[in-house]
Residue frames as qw, qx, qy, qz and C-alpha x, y, z in Angstrom:
[[0.700, 0.314, -0.342, -0.542, 14.68, -52.93, 73.18],
 [0.738, -0.110, 0.664, -0.038, 14.08, -56.67, 73.10],
 [0.365, 0.598, -0.505, -0.504, 15.76, -57.60, 69.83],
 [0.698, 0.027, 0.713, -0.067, 14.48, -60.85, 68.32],
 [0.687, 0.700, 0.054, -0.188, 15.43, -60.32, 64.66],
 [0.363, -0.643, 0.596, 0.316, 18.92, -61.78, 64.45],
 [0.694, 0.264, 0.625, 0.243, 18.04, -63.88, 61.39],
 [0.397, 0.891, 0.158, 0.155, 18.07, -60.53, 59.58],
 [0.358, 0.653, -0.382, 0.547, 20.99, -58.92, 61.42],
 [0.662, -0.444, -0.459, 0.393, 22.59, -59.56, 64.80],
 [0.021, 0.896, 0.034, 0.443, 22.30, -55.99, 66.05],
 [0.593, -0.762, 0.256, -0.051, 23.94, -56.75, 69.40],
 [0.723, 0.528, -0.385, 0.225, 27.65, -57.18, 68.70],
 [0.786, -0.349, -0.206, 0.467, 30.59, -58.21, 70.87],
 [0.174, -0.937, 0.055, 0.300, 32.47, -55.16, 72.12],
 [0.538, -0.348, 0.533, 0.552, 35.56, -56.39, 70.29],
 [0.454, 0.518, 0.597, 0.411, 33.72, -56.03, 66.96],
 [0.030, 0.972, 0.227, 0.048, 32.80, -52.41, 67.63],
 [0.434, -0.771, 0.278, 0.374, 36.31, -51.62, 68.86],
 [0.607, -0.046, 0.586, 0.536, 37.91, -53.21, 65.79],
 [0.352, 0.736, 0.473, 0.334, 35.75, -51.21, 63.37],
 [0.150, -0.985, -0.048, 0.073, 36.52, -47.97, 65.18],
 [0.551, -0.580, 0.411, 0.438, 40.24, -48.68, 65.29],
 [0.596, 0.211, 0.587, 0.505, 40.43, -49.63, 61.61],
 [0.238, 0.896, 0.346, 0.145, 38.69, -46.42, 60.59],
 [0.146, -0.975, 0.157, 0.063, 41.54, -44.43, 62.07],
 [0.478, -0.609, 0.586, 0.239, 44.55, -46.63, 61.37],
 [0.594, 0.056, 0.739, 0.314, 44.05, -48.56, 58.12],
 [0.284, 0.519, -0.300, -0.748, 44.13, -47.47, 54.49],
 [0.843, 0.353, -0.078, -0.398, 43.28, -49.32, 51.28],
 [0.800, -0.205, 0.539, 0.164, 44.65, -52.79, 50.59],
 [0.692, 0.222, 0.495, 0.477, 47.14, -53.00, 47.72],
 [0.263, 0.886, 0.236, 0.299, 47.05, -49.25, 47.13],
 [0.013, 0.898, -0.306, 0.316, 50.35, -48.13, 48.60],
 [0.692, 0.174, -0.584, 0.388, 53.43, -49.00, 50.61],
 [0.228, -0.589, 0.328, -0.703, 52.49, -47.10, 53.74],
 [0.021, 0.078, -0.905, 0.417, 52.22, -48.83, 57.09],
 [0.530, 0.191, 0.367, -0.740, 48.47, -48.06, 57.07],
 [0.732, 0.343, -0.362, -0.464, 48.08, -49.97, 53.80],
 [0.400, 0.293, -0.861, 0.114, 50.30, -52.83, 54.95],
 [0.242, -0.038, 0.748, -0.617, 48.36, -53.15, 58.21],
 [0.704, 0.256, 0.103, -0.655, 45.13, -53.44, 56.23],
 [0.651, 0.369, -0.619, -0.238, 46.67, -56.14, 54.02],
 [0.154, 0.210, -0.897, 0.356, 47.78, -58.12, 57.08],
 [0.474, 0.083, 0.516, -0.709, 44.30, -57.82, 58.56],
 [0.743, 0.314, -0.214, -0.552, 42.70, -59.15, 55.37],
 [0.536, 0.305, -0.787, -0.011, 44.98, -62.17, 55.25],
 [0.069, -0.121, 0.822, -0.552, 44.37, -62.88, 58.93],
 [0.622, 0.168, 0.300, -0.703, 40.60, -62.80, 58.41],
 [0.734, 0.332, -0.468, -0.363, 40.85, -65.15, 55.43],
 [0.348, 0.275, -0.868, 0.224, 42.97, -67.56, 57.46],
 [0.242, -0.014, 0.729, -0.640, 40.67, -67.56, 60.49],
 [0.715, 0.248, 0.047, -0.651, 37.57, -67.96, 58.32],
 [0.646, 0.349, -0.650, -0.196, 39.23, -70.83, 56.47],
 [0.128, 0.195, -0.887, 0.399, 40.09, -72.50, 59.76],
 [0.458, 0.093, 0.524, -0.712, 36.51, -72.15, 61.03],
 [0.749, 0.377, 0.094, -0.538, 34.86, -73.39, 57.86],
 [0.806, -0.047, 0.568, 0.161, 37.30, -76.03, 56.63],
 [0.620, 0.780, -0.002, 0.088, 38.98, -74.19, 53.75],
 [0.811, -0.309, 0.091, 0.488, 42.72, -74.91, 53.68],
 [0.463, 0.239, 0.229, 0.822, 43.66, -72.24, 51.12],
 [0.060, -0.626, -0.388, 0.674, 42.91, -68.73, 52.48],
 [0.025, 0.241, -0.398, -0.885, 43.02, -67.28, 48.97],
 [0.198, -0.305, -0.820, -0.443, 39.78, -69.15, 48.30],
 [0.143, -0.665, -0.599, 0.421, 38.02, -67.09, 50.99],
 [0.203, 0.400, 0.333, 0.829, 36.60, -64.17, 49.02],
 [0.009, -0.405, -0.467, 0.786, 35.25, -61.01, 50.65],
 [0.015, 0.511, 0.639, 0.575, 31.89, -59.78, 49.39],
 [0.197, -0.346, 0.097, -0.912, 29.39, -57.10, 50.42],
 [0.659, -0.112, 0.425, -0.610, 26.89, -59.68, 51.72],
 [0.542, 0.015, 0.840, 0.028, 25.60, -63.17, 51.00],
 [0.606, 0.692, 0.313, -0.236, 23.50, -61.92, 48.08],
 [0.235, 0.828, -0.452, -0.236, 26.64, -60.62, 46.37],
 [0.281, -0.400, 0.870, 0.067, 28.37, -63.94, 47.02],
 [0.622, 0.298, 0.710, -0.140, 25.43, -65.97, 45.68],
 [0.537, 0.793, 0.021, -0.286, 25.30, -63.87, 42.53],
 [0.067, 0.690, -0.691, -0.205, 28.97, -64.59, 41.86],
 [0.401, -0.144, 0.904, -0.034, 28.46, -68.31, 42.42],
 [0.625, 0.497, 0.550, -0.245, 25.27, -68.60, 40.39],
 [0.499, 0.823, -0.110, -0.248, 26.57, -66.61, 37.41],
 [0.089, -0.608, 0.771, 0.169, 29.79, -68.66, 37.49],
 [0.298, -0.068, 0.952, 0.011, 28.04, -72.02, 37.19],
 [0.475, 0.517, 0.658, -0.271, 24.52, -71.55, 35.83],
 [0.038, -0.209, 0.542, 0.813, 24.05, -71.20, 32.08],
 [0.612, 0.265, -0.022, -0.745, 21.00, -70.75, 29.89],
 [0.737, 0.205, -0.536, -0.357, 19.33, -74.04, 28.98],
 [0.239, 0.226, -0.885, 0.329, 20.48, -75.93, 32.08],
 [0.658, -0.506, -0.503, -0.241, 18.42, -77.88, 34.60],
 [0.064, 0.431, -0.520, 0.735, 18.68, -76.39, 38.08],
 [0.574, -0.469, -0.671, 0.014, 17.51, -77.88, 41.36],
 [0.056, -0.443, 0.362, -0.819, 16.59, -75.79, 44.39],
 [0.126, -0.272, -0.868, 0.397, 15.03, -76.56, 47.72],
 [0.162, -0.708, -0.578, -0.373, 11.55, -75.35, 48.59],
 [0.473, -0.770, -0.282, 0.322, 13.03, -73.00, 51.19],
 [0.575, 0.159, 0.112, 0.795, 15.15, -70.64, 49.13],
 [0.111, -0.699, -0.188, 0.681, 15.55, -66.91, 49.69],
 [0.498, 0.849, 0.152, -0.094, 15.08, -64.35, 46.91],
 [0.148, -0.790, 0.528, 0.274, 18.89, -64.02, 46.96],
 [0.421, -0.108, 0.860, 0.266, 18.83, -67.39, 45.16],
 [0.472, 0.539, 0.697, 0.007, 15.60, -67.30, 43.16],
 [0.265, 0.908, 0.071, -0.318, 16.00, -63.79, 41.70],
 [0.098, -0.628, 0.639, 0.432, 19.49, -64.37, 40.26],
 [0.395, 0.095, 0.891, 0.202, 18.21, -67.60, 38.75],
 [0.396, 0.731, 0.523, -0.187, 15.21, -65.75, 37.31],
 [0.106, 0.844, -0.225, -0.476, 17.61, -63.37, 35.56],
 [0.165, -0.349, 0.828, 0.406, 19.08, -66.21, 33.48],
 [0.676, 0.258, -0.154, -0.673, 16.91, -67.19, 30.49],
 [0.802, 0.214, -0.473, -0.296, 15.66, -70.63, 29.57],
 [0.026, -0.333, 0.873, -0.356, 16.39, -72.48, 32.78],
 [0.706, -0.299, -0.567, -0.301, 14.51, -75.59, 33.80],
 [0.097, -0.414, 0.610, -0.669, 14.11, -75.12, 37.56],
 [0.671, -0.307, -0.657, -0.155, 12.87, -78.03, 39.68],
 [0.299, -0.578, 0.375, -0.660, 11.84, -77.28, 43.27],
 [0.481, -0.094, -0.849, 0.197, 12.34, -79.95, 45.96],
 [0.332, -0.419, 0.111, -0.838, 9.35, -78.71, 47.96],
 [0.581, -0.234, -0.777, 0.068, 9.03, -81.39, 50.63],
 [0.487, -0.798, -0.275, -0.225, 7.46, -80.75, 54.06],
 [0.137, -0.805, 0.425, -0.392, 9.28, -79.13, 56.96],
 [0.452, -0.537, 0.666, -0.253, 11.72, -81.27, 58.95],
 [0.941, 0.147, 0.281, -0.118, 11.38, -84.28, 56.58],
 [0.062, -0.708, 0.623, 0.327, 15.02, -84.78, 55.64],
 [0.512, -0.017, 0.850, 0.126, 14.40, -88.37, 54.61],
 [0.532, 0.672, 0.512, -0.055, 11.77, -87.35, 52.09],
 [0.152, 0.915, -0.199, -0.316, 13.82, -84.40, 50.88],
 [0.230, -0.529, 0.756, 0.310, 16.80, -86.63, 50.08],
 [0.545, 0.237, 0.802, 0.067, 14.60, -89.22, 48.41],
 [0.456, 0.824, 0.310, -0.127, 12.96, -86.69, 46.09],
 [0.006, -0.857, 0.399, 0.327, 16.31, -85.00, 45.44],
 [0.395, -0.304, 0.813, 0.300, 17.96, -88.24, 44.32],
 [0.568, 0.509, 0.647, 0.020, 15.09, -88.97, 41.95],
 [0.315, 0.932, 0.029, -0.179, 15.67, -85.59, 40.29],
 [0.192, -0.724, 0.597, 0.287, 19.44, -86.09, 40.21],
 [0.588, 0.020, 0.788, 0.180, 19.00, -89.48, 38.52],
 [0.527, 0.719, 0.452, 0.026, 17.05, -87.76, 35.74],
 [0.568, 0.318, 0.127, 0.749, 19.94, -85.36, 35.25],
 [0.160, -0.967, -0.190, 0.061, 20.69, -81.93, 36.67],
 [0.562, 0.593, -0.167, 0.552, 23.45, -79.39, 36.16],
 [0.144, 0.341, -0.451, 0.812, 23.49, -77.32, 39.34],
 [0.478, -0.627, -0.613, 0.043, 21.86, -77.61, 42.79],
 [0.047, 0.453, -0.259, 0.852, 21.42, -74.39, 44.79],
 [0.628, -0.481, -0.610, -0.048, 20.40, -75.15, 48.35],
 [0.269, -0.739, 0.270, -0.556, 20.03, -73.24, 51.58],
 [0.366, 0.137, -0.840, 0.375, 21.59, -74.86, 54.63],
 [0.060, -0.401, -0.726, 0.556, 19.01, -73.37, 57.02],
 [0.034, 0.699, 0.571, 0.429, 15.65, -71.81, 56.16],
 [0.129, 0.185, -0.234, 0.946, 15.59, -68.14, 57.12],
 [0.520, -0.373, -0.203, -0.741, 11.83, -68.40, 57.78],
 [0.874, -0.338, -0.188, -0.294, 11.50, -71.63, 59.74],
 [0.326, -0.700, 0.618, -0.147, 15.02, -72.36, 60.99],
 [0.975, 0.089, 0.177, -0.104, 14.83, -75.78, 59.32],
 [0.239, -0.641, 0.670, 0.290, 18.29, -77.35, 58.93],
 [0.863, 0.411, -0.142, -0.260, 18.50, -79.11, 55.60],
 [0.881, -0.286, 0.325, 0.191, 20.79, -82.17, 55.30],
 [0.332, 0.867, -0.312, -0.202, 23.57, -80.43, 53.38],
 [0.309, -0.507, 0.796, 0.124, 26.20, -83.08, 54.05],
 [0.591, 0.210, 0.779, 0.013, 23.99, -85.73, 52.45],
 [0.502, 0.819, 0.157, -0.228, 22.94, -83.34, 49.68],
 [0.059, 0.801, -0.539, -0.254, 26.61, -82.81, 48.84],
 [0.440, -0.216, 0.865, 0.112, 27.22, -86.57, 48.66],
 [0.608, 0.507, 0.606, -0.079, 24.29, -87.06, 46.31],
 [0.362, 0.893, -0.086, -0.252, 25.35, -84.18, 44.07],
 [0.135, -0.638, 0.724, 0.226, 28.86, -85.61, 43.90],
 [0.559, 0.047, 0.827, 0.010, 27.48, -89.08, 43.12],
 [0.544, 0.625, 0.560, 0.023, 25.35, -87.84, 40.22],
 [0.505, 0.136, 0.296, 0.799, 27.75, -85.22, 38.84],
 [0.029, -0.869, -0.387, -0.307, 25.78, -82.14, 39.82],
 [0.300, 0.340, -0.297, 0.840, 27.49, -78.91, 40.93],
 [0.437, -0.672, -0.583, 0.134, 26.45, -77.53, 44.33],
 [0.083, 0.473, -0.162, 0.862, 26.06, -73.99, 45.65],
 [0.441, -0.503, -0.691, 0.274, 25.20, -73.66, 49.35],
 [0.133, -0.710, -0.017, -0.691, 23.56, -70.64, 50.94],
 [0.579, -0.231, -0.634, 0.457, 24.92, -70.62, 54.50],
 [0.069, -0.586, 0.000, -0.807, 23.31, -67.31, 55.45],
 [0.651, -0.570, 0.031, -0.500, 21.55, -68.74, 58.49],
 [0.960, -0.194, -0.173, 0.105, 24.01, -71.48, 59.41],
 [0.568, 0.434, -0.333, 0.615, 27.42, -69.80, 59.46],
 [0.052, -0.455, 0.462, -0.759, 28.36, -69.30, 63.10],
 [0.693, -0.224, 0.314, -0.609, 25.64, -71.63, 64.41],
 [0.971, 0.092, 0.203, -0.089, 25.94, -74.94, 62.53],
 [0.477, -0.510, 0.563, 0.442, 29.44, -76.32, 61.79],
 [0.690, 0.681, -0.087, -0.231, 30.49, -76.08, 58.13],
 [0.637, -0.352, 0.594, 0.341, 33.04, -78.39, 56.49],
 [0.494, 0.708, -0.136, -0.487, 33.47, -76.98, 53.02],
 [0.235, 0.533, -0.772, -0.254, 36.24, -79.20, 51.68],
 [0.278, -0.005, 0.946, -0.169, 34.74, -82.36, 53.18],
 [0.563, 0.531, 0.452, -0.443, 31.42, -81.54, 51.55],
 [0.391, 0.010, 0.622, 0.678, 33.16, -80.76, 48.24],
 [0.263, 0.834, 0.437, -0.210, 30.61, -78.02, 47.62],
 [0.555, 0.485, 0.220, 0.639, 31.57, -75.82, 44.68],
 [0.062, 0.456, -0.121, 0.879, 30.64, -72.58, 46.42],
 [0.379, -0.598, -0.656, 0.262, 29.37, -71.62, 49.87],
 [0.061, 0.569, 0.073, 0.817, 28.03, -68.11, 50.44],
 [0.461, -0.580, -0.585, 0.330, 27.49, -66.35, 53.75],
 [0.023, -0.893, -0.045, -0.447, 26.97, -62.89, 55.26],
 [0.420, 0.207, -0.563, 0.682, 29.13, -61.39, 57.97],
 [0.219, -0.328, 0.205, -0.896, 26.34, -59.57, 59.78],
 [0.796, -0.318, -0.259, -0.446, 24.27, -62.50, 61.06],
 [0.922, -0.374, -0.102, 0.027, 25.68, -65.49, 62.92],
 [0.734, 0.180, -0.182, 0.629, 29.24, -64.23, 62.57],
 [0.363, -0.806, -0.297, 0.362, 28.42, -61.01, 64.48],
 [0.445, -0.036, 0.225, 0.866, 30.21, -58.78, 61.98],
 [0.169, 0.463, 0.097, -0.865, 29.07, -55.43, 60.56],
 [0.648, 0.632, 0.389, -0.170, 26.55, -55.01, 57.77],
 [0.422, 0.849, -0.269, -0.170, 28.14, -54.78, 54.36],
 [0.096, -0.546, 0.830, 0.056, 30.36, -57.82, 54.87],
 [0.938, 0.111, 0.168, -0.282, 30.15, -61.33, 53.50],
 [0.237, -0.510, 0.784, 0.261, 32.22, -64.18, 52.11],
 [0.884, 0.326, -0.152, -0.297, 32.22, -66.64, 49.24],
 [0.532, -0.459, 0.705, 0.092, 34.15, -69.84, 49.88],
 [0.659, 0.566, -0.307, -0.389, 35.31, -71.26, 46.55],
 [0.700, -0.209, 0.667, 0.146, 36.14, -74.84, 45.66],
 [0.647, 0.543, 0.449, 0.290, 35.26, -74.38, 41.99],
 [0.365, -0.066, 0.183, 0.910, 36.78, -71.69, 39.78],
 [0.185, 0.768, 0.474, -0.389, 34.55, -68.60, 39.76],
 [0.431, 0.560, 0.337, 0.623, 34.13, -66.08, 36.97],
 [0.172, -0.064, -0.192, 0.964, 34.85, -62.37, 37.54],
 [0.003, -0.704, -0.709, 0.041, 31.65, -60.59, 38.52],
 [0.011, -0.975, -0.075, 0.207, 32.85, -57.01, 38.92],
 [0.742, 0.354, 0.075, 0.564, 35.64, -55.38, 36.94],
 [0.071, -0.974, 0.060, -0.206, 38.08, -52.73, 38.05],
 [0.214, 0.699, -0.582, 0.357, 41.24, -52.02, 39.97],
 [0.909, -0.326, -0.259, 0.007, 42.75, -54.66, 42.22],
 [0.344, -0.849, 0.399, 0.040, 46.18, -53.22, 42.95],
 [0.617, -0.253, 0.691, 0.278, 47.70, -56.09, 40.96],
 [0.478, 0.234, 0.679, 0.506, 48.62, -56.49, 37.24],
 [0.144, 0.734, 0.271, -0.606, 47.60, -52.85, 36.71],
 [0.012, 0.403, -0.555, -0.728, 49.04, -52.74, 33.17],
 [0.040, 0.193, 0.931, 0.309, 46.51, -55.36, 32.01],
 [0.417, -0.067, -0.080, -0.903, 42.96, -54.45, 30.97],
 [0.719, -0.217, -0.607, -0.260, 41.67, -57.90, 31.82],
 [0.655, -0.649, 0.203, -0.331, 40.96, -58.89, 35.38],
 [0.077, -0.510, 0.850, -0.110, 43.65, -60.97, 37.13],
 [0.733, 0.019, -0.590, -0.338, 43.08, -64.69, 36.71],
 [0.461, 0.006, -0.788, 0.408, 44.05, -65.63, 40.28],
 [0.523, -0.733, -0.380, -0.212, 42.11, -65.57, 43.53],
 [0.125, 0.644, 0.667, -0.353, 41.23, -63.56, 45.47],
 [0.076, -0.372, 0.162, 0.911, 42.03, -60.63, 43.13],
 [0.057, -0.146, -0.706, -0.691, 39.79, -61.67, 40.24],
 [0.279, -0.622, -0.713, -0.164, 36.71, -61.37, 42.48],
 [0.382, -0.707, -0.352, 0.480, 37.67, -58.37, 44.59],
 [0.344, 0.482, 0.224, 0.774, 37.69, -55.33, 42.29],
 [0.202, -0.795, -0.129, -0.558, 37.61, -51.94, 43.96],
 [0.009, -0.492, 0.577, -0.651, 38.32, -50.76, 47.47],
 [0.484, -0.238, -0.835, 0.111, 37.63, -53.22, 50.27],
 [0.510, -0.733, -0.114, -0.435, 35.44, -52.56, 53.29],
 [0.475, 0.319, -0.661, 0.485, 38.50, -52.72, 55.54],
 [0.280, -0.296, 0.493, -0.769, 36.74, -51.47, 58.68],
 [0.848, -0.062, -0.028, -0.526, 33.92, -53.96, 58.13],
 [0.836, 0.205, -0.503, 0.082, 36.37, -56.82, 57.63],
 [0.152, 0.377, -0.652, 0.640, 38.18, -55.80, 60.82],
 [0.584, -0.191, 0.357, -0.703, 34.87, -56.20, 62.63],
 [0.905, 0.126, -0.265, -0.307, 34.15, -59.46, 60.82],
 [0.542, 0.344, -0.697, 0.319, 37.48, -60.88, 61.97],
 [0.147, -0.246, 0.652, -0.702, 36.56, -60.16, 65.58],
 [0.778, -0.015, 0.081, -0.623, 33.11, -61.67, 65.02],
 [0.827, 0.230, -0.509, -0.060, 34.72, -64.86, 63.70],
 [0.294, 0.315, -0.727, 0.535, 37.01, -64.93, 66.73],
 [0.489, -0.197, 0.399, -0.750, 33.98, -64.52, 69.00],
 [0.899, 0.075, -0.158, -0.401, 32.32, -67.53, 67.38],
 [0.694, 0.306, -0.618, 0.204, 35.52, -69.60, 67.59],
 [0.005, 0.354, -0.650, 0.672, 36.03, -68.66, 71.25],
 [0.596, -0.085, 0.412, -0.683, 32.50, -69.60, 72.30],
 [0.189, -0.029, 0.966, 0.173, 31.98, -72.43, 69.82],
 [0.400, -0.079, -0.488, -0.772, 29.14, -72.95, 67.39],
 [0.476, -0.306, -0.823, -0.046, 27.63, -75.74, 69.49],
 [0.225, -0.358, -0.565, 0.709, 27.48, -73.58, 72.62],
 [0.186, 0.159, -0.095, -0.965, 25.92, -70.70, 70.70],
 [0.462, -0.132, -0.673, -0.563, 23.37, -73.03, 69.08],
 [0.386, -0.332, -0.822, 0.255, 22.47, -74.63, 72.43],
 [0.044, -0.314, -0.374, 0.872, 21.78, -71.23, 73.95],
 [0.332, 0.117, -0.290, -0.890, 19.60, -70.11, 71.04],
 [0.482, -0.172, -0.797, -0.321, 17.72, -73.41, 70.96],
 [0.241, -0.306, -0.756, 0.526, 17.07, -73.24, 74.70],
 [0.178, 0.288, 0.160, -0.927, 15.32, -69.91, 74.15],
 [0.437, 0.042, -0.588, -0.679, 13.37, -71.37, 71.23],
 [0.391, -0.238, -0.888, 0.046, 12.16, -74.28, 73.39],
 [0.068, -0.353, -0.563, 0.744, 11.06, -71.87, 76.12],
 [0.291, 0.219, -0.154, -0.918, 9.22, -69.73, 73.61],
 [0.453, -0.067, -0.761, -0.460, 7.44, -72.73, 72.07],
 [0.299, -0.304, -0.843, 0.329, 6.39, -73.89, 75.53],
 [0.021, 0.383, 0.384, -0.840, 5.03, -70.46, 76.51],
 [0.354, 0.216, -0.325, -0.850, 3.18, -70.07, 73.21],
 [0.028, -0.164, -0.984, -0.058, 1.21, -73.26, 73.82],
 [0.384, 0.386, 0.328, -0.772, -2.22, -72.05, 72.73],
 [0.579, 0.368, 0.723, 0.073, -4.72, -73.56, 70.33],
 [0.396, 0.888, 0.198, -0.124, -4.86, -70.34, 68.29],
 [0.031, -0.847, 0.475, 0.237, -1.10, -69.92, 67.99],
 [0.960, 0.261, 0.081, 0.061, 0.49, -72.09, 65.32],
 [0.257, -0.795, 0.507, 0.214, 4.24, -72.54, 65.75],
 [0.844, 0.451, -0.289, 0.006, 6.57, -74.15, 63.23],
 [0.346, -0.706, 0.563, -0.256, 8.71, -76.00, 65.70],
 [0.894, 0.087, -0.439, 0.019, 10.80, -79.13, 66.10],
 [0.654, -0.729, 0.188, -0.075, 12.37, -80.35, 69.33],
 [0.907, -0.016, 0.159, 0.390, 15.38, -81.95, 67.64],
 [0.231, -0.796, 0.216, 0.517, 18.47, -79.71, 67.58],
 [0.416, -0.149, 0.686, 0.579, 19.67, -81.32, 64.36],
 [0.256, 0.545, 0.718, 0.348, 16.55, -80.16, 62.52],
 [0.011, -0.902, -0.299, -0.310, 16.04, -76.56, 63.66],
 [0.407, 0.180, -0.313, 0.839, 18.14, -73.63, 64.83],
 [0.128, -0.451, -0.564, 0.680, 17.00, -70.87, 67.22],
 [0.215, 0.019, -0.297, -0.930, 14.34, -69.47, 64.90],
 [0.164, 0.391, 0.878, -0.223, 10.60, -69.81, 65.50],
 [0.212, -0.100, -0.364, -0.901, 7.89, -68.66, 63.09],
 [0.097, 0.398, 0.856, -0.315, 4.23, -68.56, 64.08],
 [0.210, -0.291, -0.317, -0.878, 0.87, -67.14, 63.15],
 [0.178, 0.192, 0.716, -0.647, -2.29, -66.59, 65.18],
 [0.078, 0.506, 0.809, 0.287, -5.78, -67.49, 63.97],
 [0.047, -0.871, -0.487, -0.031, -7.78, -64.34, 63.26],
 [0.287, -0.853, 0.078, 0.429, -4.82, -61.94, 63.52],
 [0.607, 0.772, -0.112, 0.153, -2.73, -60.18, 60.91],
 [0.836, -0.147, -0.112, 0.517, 0.98, -60.94, 61.32],
 [0.348, 0.468, -0.005, 0.813, 1.97, -57.41, 60.37],
 [0.389, -0.736, -0.079, -0.549, -0.33, -55.92, 62.99],
 [0.862, -0.466, -0.132, 0.150, 1.13, -58.21, 65.65],
 [0.703, 0.087, -0.050, 0.704, 4.65, -57.10, 64.72],
 [0.060, 0.641, 0.070, 0.762, 3.59, -53.44, 64.73],
 [0.626, -0.720, -0.114, -0.276, 2.13, -53.76, 68.24],
 [0.869, -0.309, -0.075, 0.380, 5.28, -55.47, 69.49],
 [0.513, 0.376, 0.002, 0.772, 7.42, -52.76, 67.91],
 [0.218, -0.751, -0.064, -0.619, 5.48, -50.08, 69.76],
 [0.779, -0.620, 0.008, -0.099, 6.24, -52.00, 72.95],
 [0.125, -0.815, 0.566, 0.031, 9.96, -52.12, 72.17],
 [0.734, -0.122, 0.663, 0.081, 10.19, -55.63, 70.72],
 [0.331, 0.588, -0.506, -0.538, 11.81, -56.23, 67.31],
 [0.650, 0.093, 0.752, 0.058, 10.55, -59.22, 65.30],
 [0.130, 0.255, -0.556, -0.780, 9.89, -59.66, 61.60],
 [0.595, 0.365, 0.617, -0.364, 6.59, -60.41, 59.90],
 [0.547, 0.634, -0.201, -0.509, 5.47, -61.21, 56.37],
 [0.946, 0.318, -0.051, -0.024, 7.21, -63.38, 53.79],
 [0.609, -0.646, 0.367, 0.276, 10.81, -62.64, 54.89],
 [0.260, 0.692, -0.528, -0.418, 12.07, -62.35, 51.27],
 [0.080, -0.191, 0.971, 0.121, 11.38, -66.07, 50.85],
 [0.674, 0.123, 0.037, -0.728, 7.95, -66.51, 49.24],
 [0.656, 0.204, -0.692, -0.223, 8.87, -69.96, 47.94],
 [0.165, 0.087, -0.868, 0.461, 9.37, -71.18, 51.53],
 [0.417, 0.139, 0.443, -0.781, 5.92, -69.96, 52.49],
 [0.704, 0.237, -0.354, -0.568, 4.44, -71.61, 49.40],
 [0.460, 0.188, -0.865, 0.065, 6.07, -74.90, 50.41],
 [0.071, -0.085, -0.813, 0.572, 4.65, -74.75, 53.93],
 [0.110, -0.610, -0.738, -0.266, 1.30, -73.17, 52.99],
 [0.251, -0.701, -0.368, 0.557, 1.67, -69.78, 54.65],
 [0.349, 0.167, 0.339, 0.858, 2.03, -67.66, 51.51],
 [0.132, -0.725, -0.476, -0.480, -1.30, -65.89, 52.10],
 [0.505, -0.840, -0.189, -0.060, -0.77, -64.94, 55.74],
 [0.337, 0.654, -0.491, 0.467, 3.00, -65.04, 56.21],
 [0.740, -0.399, -0.476, 0.258, 4.38, -65.52, 59.70],
 [0.254, -0.914, 0.253, -0.190, 5.79, -63.65, 62.65],
 [0.838, 0.215, -0.383, 0.324, 9.42, -64.70, 63.00],
 [0.497, -0.831, 0.241, -0.067, 11.34, -64.68, 66.26],
 [0.842, 0.336, -0.273, 0.322, 15.09, -65.26, 65.89],
 [0.627, -0.769, 0.046, 0.116, 17.63, -65.30, 68.68],
 [0.500, 0.658, -0.451, 0.337, 21.30, -64.57, 69.17],
 [0.649, -0.053, -0.594, 0.473, 23.84, -65.39, 71.86],
 [0.089, 0.173, -0.321, 0.927, 23.01, -62.08, 73.56],
 [0.567, -0.393, -0.269, -0.672, 19.33, -62.81, 74.22],
 [0.031, -0.180, 0.820, -0.543, 18.12, -64.01, 77.63],
 [0.151, -0.367, -0.918, -0.019, 15.24, -66.07, 79.03],
 [0.014, 0.559, 0.497, -0.663, 13.61, -63.09, 80.76],
 [0.191, 0.327, -0.327, -0.866, 13.29, -61.40, 77.37],
 [0.243, -0.135, -0.877, -0.391, 11.37, -64.42, 76.08],
 [0.135, -0.496, -0.782, 0.352, 9.03, -64.32, 79.08],
 [0.066, 0.525, 0.162, -0.833, 8.42, -60.59, 78.63],
 [0.180, 0.155, -0.615, -0.752, 7.82, -61.07, 74.91],
 [0.219, -0.312, -0.907, -0.180, 5.14, -63.72, 75.49],
 [0.076, -0.553, -0.594, 0.579, 3.45, -61.58, 78.13],
 [0.129, 0.437, -0.132, -0.880, 3.27, -58.66, 75.70],
 [0.217, 0.013, -0.779, -0.588, 2.00, -60.85, 72.87],
 [0.206, -0.420, -0.883, 0.036, -0.73, -62.44, 74.98],
 [0.001, 0.523, 0.387, -0.760, -1.76, -59.06, 76.41],
 [0.216, 0.279, -0.394, -0.849, -2.34, -57.93, 72.81],
 [0.280, -0.144, -0.875, -0.367, -4.33, -61.03, 71.92],
 [0.176, -0.490, -0.781, 0.347, -6.45, -60.82, 75.06],
 [0.048, 0.446, 0.127, -0.885, -6.94, -57.08, 74.57],
 [0.261, 0.107, -0.596, -0.752, -8.17, -57.68, 71.05],
 [0.263, -0.301, -0.913, -0.088, -10.51, -60.39, 72.32],
 [0.091, -0.512, -0.597, 0.611, -11.98, -58.12, 75.00],
 [0.131, 0.382, -0.107, -0.909, -12.49, -55.25, 72.57],
 [0.288, -0.014, -0.741, -0.606, -14.28, -57.52, 70.10]]
């Protein structure tokens, strides 16, 4: 299979990730649920993963690295900790449903969308500051668009939010492991991320990096203060009720180590090189690519559509030929509304460190064979 859907999940994992998951399944028990060596080993693993994640993302206190099931779980914790009925909320025009649906669940919000064009960071910041000047309570902003790979200027967004007294939640689902994050320097209140994308961990893992004080989101056993019927008031326990995904976190730790060993810049350069090759090979008047040549504005993700062709049918044909891409709205209808593709959607190609140039060439050959075949049959 040619796998070009890493913006959803990096299916190809480092061997160390697979080995760590397998080993943990047979050697580690539940954290905080006993004095056995198996339980202690799991506890040591958890602390090590918090420390290495904190080192990678600029969080000095490992207890503020919270394990979640995915980025959606993390975003729900952050949003329900800060957002209250009656507030004014700002979001970018590129948000995922993991942001917009939790917001929609809270009544009486005034939500303003900063829906500026792709790759126009200057305009985005200008419109954002105008909204901040008029008053806003919380900004929820993706770092990288999952549809278009557009890198939003989060560092500058954080400065503006700080200047105007607005809390900030960052969705780093598409940037963690590819674009450097500096959580404490940004002074973002919360940053959410999955483990199964750019960090090369297993599905069912994620993290919430906390600078603000979060509210408990789930309630239950933590292995601490068991006599009390209220949740512990300290991190990480107050956000980690129930049994941890120890095997998944073991894999996540190895994924983080893989990213640290290779470096985010090296990984991003490789993925962008494939994106540039793809954009060059797709040079056709009927194929519309959402592409920018500047590394600081786009990661290794390329969305496109073809005049006269259904995106879903293109993806189905490629799937039959052993190529995995994603088509449609990619759980981000607001992003398509901003760009003007909400009616047709796009075909999204997203790379990982394990993809190669020959796969890109083969992909384009298959795609063009389909387009030419359709043309001949018509």
